[in-house]
C-alpha positions in Angstrom: 29.9 -7.1 -4.5 28.3 -10.4 -5.9 30.5 -12.4 -3.4 29.5 -10.2 -0.5 25.8 -10.5 -1.3 26.1 -14.2 -1.8 27.6 -14.6 1.7 25.0 -12.4 3.4 22.3 -14.3 5.2 18.8 -13.4 4.0 16.6 -11.2 6.2 14.3 -14.2 6.8 17.2 -16.3 8.2 18.4 -13.4 10.4 14.9 -13.0 11.8 14.6 -16.7 12.5 17.9 -16.7 14.4 16.7 -13.7 16.4 13.5 -15.4 17.4 15.3 -18.6 18.3 17.7 -16.8 20.5 14.9 -15.0 22.3 13.0 -18.2 22.7 10.0 -17.0 20.8 9.9 -19.9 18.4 11.5 -23.4 18.0 13.3 -25.0 15.1 10.4 -27.4 14.7 7.9 -24.6 14.4 10.1 -22.8 11.8 10.3 -26.1 9.8 6.5 -26.6 10.0 5.8 -23.1 8.7 8.4 -23.5 5.9 6.8 -26.8 4.8 3.3 -25.3 5.0 4.3 -22.3 2.9 6.2 -24.3 0.3 3.3 -26.7 0.0 1.0 -23.7 -0.6 3.3 -22.3 -3.3 3.6 -25.7 -5.0 -0.2 -26.1 -5.0 -0.6 -22.7 -6.4 2.0 -23.4 -9.1 0.3 -26.7 -10.2 -3.1 -25.0 -10.3 -1.7 -22.1 -12.4 -0.9 -24.6 -15.2 -4.5 -25.6 -15.6 -6.7 -22.9 -14.0 -8.1 -20.1 -16.1 -7.8 -16.6 -14.8 -10.9 -15.5 -12.9 -10.8 -11.9 -11.9 -13.4 -12.3 -9.2 -11.0 -14.5 -7.2 -8.6 -11.6 -6.8 -11.0 -9.6 -4.7 -9.5 -9.0 -1.2 -11.3 -11.0 1.4 -12.0 -7.8 3.5 -13.9 -6.2 0.5 -16.2 -9.1 0.0 -18.4 -7.8 2.8 -19.0 -4.5 1.1 -22.3 -4.6 -0.8 -22.6 -3.5 -4.4 -24.4 -0.1 -4.8 -28.1 -0.7 -4.7 -29.7 2.7 -4.8 -29.0 6.1 -6.4 -25.4 7.3 -6.0 -24.2 4.0 -4.7 -26.4 3.4 -1.7 -24.0 5.4 0.5 -25.4 6.2 3.9 -26.2 9.6 5.2 -23.0 11.7 5.8 -24.7 14.2 8.0 -24.1 14.3 11.8 -26.3 15.8 14.5 -25.3 19.3 15.7 -25.1 18.0 19.3 -22.6 15.3 18.4 -20.5 17.7 16.3 -20.3 20.2 19.2 -19.5 17.5 21.8 -16.7 16.0 19.7 -15.6 19.5 18.6 -15.1 20.6 22.2 -13.0 17.5 23.0 -10.7 17.7 20.0 -10.3 21.5 20.1 -9.5 21.8 23.8 -5.8 21.3 24.7 -4.8 20.0 28.2 -4.0 22.6 30.8 -0.5 21.0 31.4 0.5 21.2 27.7 2.7 24.1 26.6 2.1 24.6 22.9 3.5 27.4 20.7 1.4 30.5 21.4 0.2 30.6 17.8 -0.9 27.0 17.9 -2.8 27.7 21.2 -4.6 30.6 19.5 -5.5 28.4 16.5 -7.1 25.8 18.8 -9.0 28.6 20.7 -10.4 29.9 17.4 -11.4 26.3 16.3 -13.3 25.9 19.6 -15.0 29.2 19.1 -16.1 28.3 15.5 -17.5 25.0 16.8 -19.4 26.6 19.6 -20.8 29.3 17.3 -21.4 27.0 14.4 -19.8 29.3 11.8 -16.5 30.2 10.3 -15.4 26.5 10.5 -12.1 26.3 8.5 -10.8 23.4 6.4 -8.6 21.9 9.1 -11.5 21.9 11.6 -13.9 20.4 9.1 -11.3 17.7 8.4 -10.8 17.1 12.1 -14.5 16.8 12.7 -14.9 14.3 9.8 -12.2 12.2 11.4 -13.6 12.4 14.9 -17.1 11.4 13.8 -15.8 8.5 11.8 -13.7 7.3 14.7 -16.7 7.6 17.0 -18.6 5.4 14.4 -16.0 2.7 14.9 -13.9 3.3 11.8 -10.1 3.9 11.7 -8.2 6.9 10.4 -4.7 6.8 8.8 -2.8 9.7 7.2 0.8 9.8 6.0 2.8 12.2 3.9 5.9 14.5 4.1 4.4 17.2 6.4 1.0 15.9 7.5 1.3 16.4 11.2 1.7 20.1 10.8 0.1 20.4 7.4 1.8 21.9 4.4 0.3 25.3 4.9 0.7 25.2 8.7 -3.0 24.6 9.1 -3.7 21.1 10.4 -1.6 20.6 13.6 -2.9 17.1 14.1 0.1 16.6 16.4 0.8 19.4 19.0 4.3 19.6 20.4 5.0 20.7 23.9 7.5 23.6 23.9 9.0 22.8 27.3 9.6 19.0 27.1 9.7 16.1 24.7 5.9 15.5 24.5 3.5 15.1 21.6 -0.3 15.4 22.0 -2.8 14.2 19.4 -6.1 16.1 20.1 -8.3 13.8 18.0 -7.0 10.7 19.8 -8.5 12.1 23.0 -12.0 11.0 22.1 -10.9 7.3 22.0 -10.3 5.0 25.0 -6.6 4.1 25.5 -7.1 0.6 24.1 -8.6 2.0 20.8 -6.0 4.6 20.0 -4.3 2.3 17.6 -7.2 3.2 15.2 -5.8 6.7 14.7 -2.5 7.3 12.8 -1.1 10.6 11.6 2.6 10.4 10.9 5.1 12.2 8.7 6.8 10.1 6.1 10.2 10.2 4.4 10.7 11.9 1.1 9.7 9.0 -1.2 6.3 9.6 -2.7 6.5 6.5 -4.8 7.4 4.2 -1.9 5.0 5.7 0.7 2.0 5.9 -1.6 2.4 2.3 -2.7 2.6 1.2 1.0 -0.7 3.1 1.7 -2.3 1.6 -1.3 -1.4 -1.9 0.0 -2.7 -0.9 3.4 -6.0 0.2 1.9 -6.6 -3.0 0.1 -6.6 -5.0 3.4 -8.4 -2.4 5.5 -11.6 -1.1 3.9 -12.8 0.0 7.3 -10.0 2.5 7.6 -10.0 6.0 6.0 -6.5 5.6 4.4 -5.1 8.9 3.2 -1.9 10.0 1.6 -1.2 13.7 1.2 1.4 15.2 -1.2 3.2 18.1 0.4 2.2 20.0 -2.7 -0.2 18.5 -5.2 2.5 18.6 -7.9 4.6 16.1 -5.8 2.2 13.3 -6.9 4.4 13.2 -10.0 6.9 11.3 -7.9 4.2 8.6 -7.3 2.7 8.7 -10.8 3.6 5.0 -11.5 1.6 4.0 -8.4 -1.3 6.1 -9.5 -1.3 4.8 -13.1 -0.4 1.2 -12.6 -2.4 0.4 -9.4 -4.8 3.0 -8.2 -6.7 3.9 -11.4 -6.4 0.4 -13.0 -6.1 -2.2 -10.2 -9.8 -2.9 -10.0 -10.2 -3.3 -13.8 -7.1 -5.5 -14.1 -7.3 -7.6 -11.0 -10.6 -6.8 -9.3 -8.6 -5.3 -6.4 -10.7 -2.7 -4.7 -9.2 0.2 -2.7 -10.7 3.1 -0.8 -7.5 5.1 -0.7 -7.8 8.9 -0.6 -5.2 11.1 -2.2 -5.0 14.6 -0.8 -3.4 17.0 -3.3 -3.1 20.6 -2.1 -3.8 22.6 -5.2 -4.1 26.2 -6.5 -1.5 27.8 -4.2 -0.4 30.2 -6.9 2.9 32.1 -6.9 5.0 29.3 -5.4 6.7 28.5 -8.6 7.0 25.2 -10.5 5.9 22.0 -8.7 4.1 24.0 -6.0 0.9 25.2 -7.6 -0.9 22.5 -9.5 -1.9 18.9 -8.7 -2.4 18.4 -12.5 -6.2 17.8 -12.3 -6.2 17.3 -16.1 -3.9 14.3 -15.7 -6.1 12.7 -13.1 -9.2 13.4 -15.2 -7.6 11.8 -18.2 -6.9 8.7 -16.1 -10.6 8.3 -15.4 -12.3 5.5 -17.4 -15.5 7.6 -18.0 -15.2 8.3 -21.7 -17.4 11.3 -22.8 -17.4 9.9 -26.4 -18.9 6.6 -25.3 -22.5 7.4 -26.1 -23.8 3.8 -25.5 -22.5 3.8 -21.9 -24.0 7.2 -21.2 -27.4 6.0 -22.3 -27.1 3.0 -19.9 -26.1 5.4 -17.1 -29.3 7.5 -17.8 -31.3 4.3 -17.2 -29.4 3.2 -14.1 -27.4 5.9 -12.2 -25.8 3.3 -10.0 -23.8 2.1 -12.9 -21.8 5.3 -13.3 -20.4 5.1 -9.7 -20.0 1.3 -9.9 -18.0 1.4 -13.2 -15.9 4.5 -12.4 -12.3 3.8 -11.3 -11.6 7.1 -9.5 -13.5 10.1 -8.2 -11.8 13.5 -8.7 -13.2 15.8 -6.0 -12.5 19.6 -5.8 -14.2 20.8 -2.6 -14.8 24.5 -2.4 -15.9 24.7 1.3 -14.9 22.9 4.6 -18.5 21.4 4.6 -17.8 19.8 1.2 -14.6 18.4 2.5 -16.3 17.1 5.7 -18.9 15.2 3.7 -16.6 13.8 1.0 -14.3 12.3 3.6 -17.2 10.7 5.5 -18.8 9.5 2.3 -15.7 7.4 1.6 -16.6 5.1 4.5 -20.3 5.4 4.9 -21.0 2.5 2.7 -23.5 -0.4 2.8 -22.2 -3.7 4.2 -23.5 -7.2 3.9 -22.4 -7.8 7.5 -20.5 -5.5 10.0 -16.8 -5.2 9.5 -14.7 -5.2 12.6 -11.3 -3.7 13.1 -9.3 -6.2 15.1 -6.9 -4.9 17.8 -3.2 -5.3 17.3 -3.1 -8.0 20.0 -5.5 -10.2 17.9 -3.5 -9.6 14.8 -0.2 -10.9 16.4 0.0 -14.7 16.2 3.6 -15.4 17.3 3.9 -16.6 20.9 5.5 -14.1 23.2 5.0 -11.1 20.9 
């Protein structure tokens, strides 16, 4: 096995060969990039021998534009939305195309959603979530959700992706509010069965994209146990250890009693114990009483247990309705690609 591995070209080499064959890049450009990268690594190594660790330098560039909380409860902007906007967006995301052939039950679900939006009552959790996403997208933000059954929803409630029963066609109702060139801002996709790997990927994505509502959903809340290392080592402690900020949202379906072990509890007590808000730290609490901003500023995670669809709507919007020193822009994929010919 060692001999086979030793003879196997690294992925980097394979990719370079592929790009060379396709004429995307030249040998000279590859050498220039290698030299530049090696120089960067050597400079970093030399600096590491004399430079003292400065936590502030670890802050992701994208998060530098987010202002510190300046008013009560963190200076978060209003999460309410005008009824007229809610109804307009609701009609668009709850109306399926006439040429789409969904399952009859799915069609009925969307008809009921549209009715609840029009009447302004009996709005269920999935509709509240969809409206929160739609309003954030219309504000210019991005939406990303991954997990093992997120397209349909664990309890067959979300249906963010609607399948045509007669042909191989998928329809994303919420994407319909975006122009074609902006639909890259909306991602809802099922992931493979690796909570640890997928959650770590989404955590990394959230670090670089504070203008995206990055969400990971456990199929059942208990399944977060498969990703517990990511939660303990990065999510609840990354900012304290390395000043690495993240706006990642963990959705943990909870309280579905009667489903047996690993299907009924997201272990709220474990998440609460991972919070750095120590009830016995009397000195800190006195400081919080003087300055309420500090509590939000110093807390590593927020554990939210919504009881209504309206709670859920506002808590999702609250995650991105922050104050900025200057506007953050979400670049299009074309602007992010730097290789010629890609």
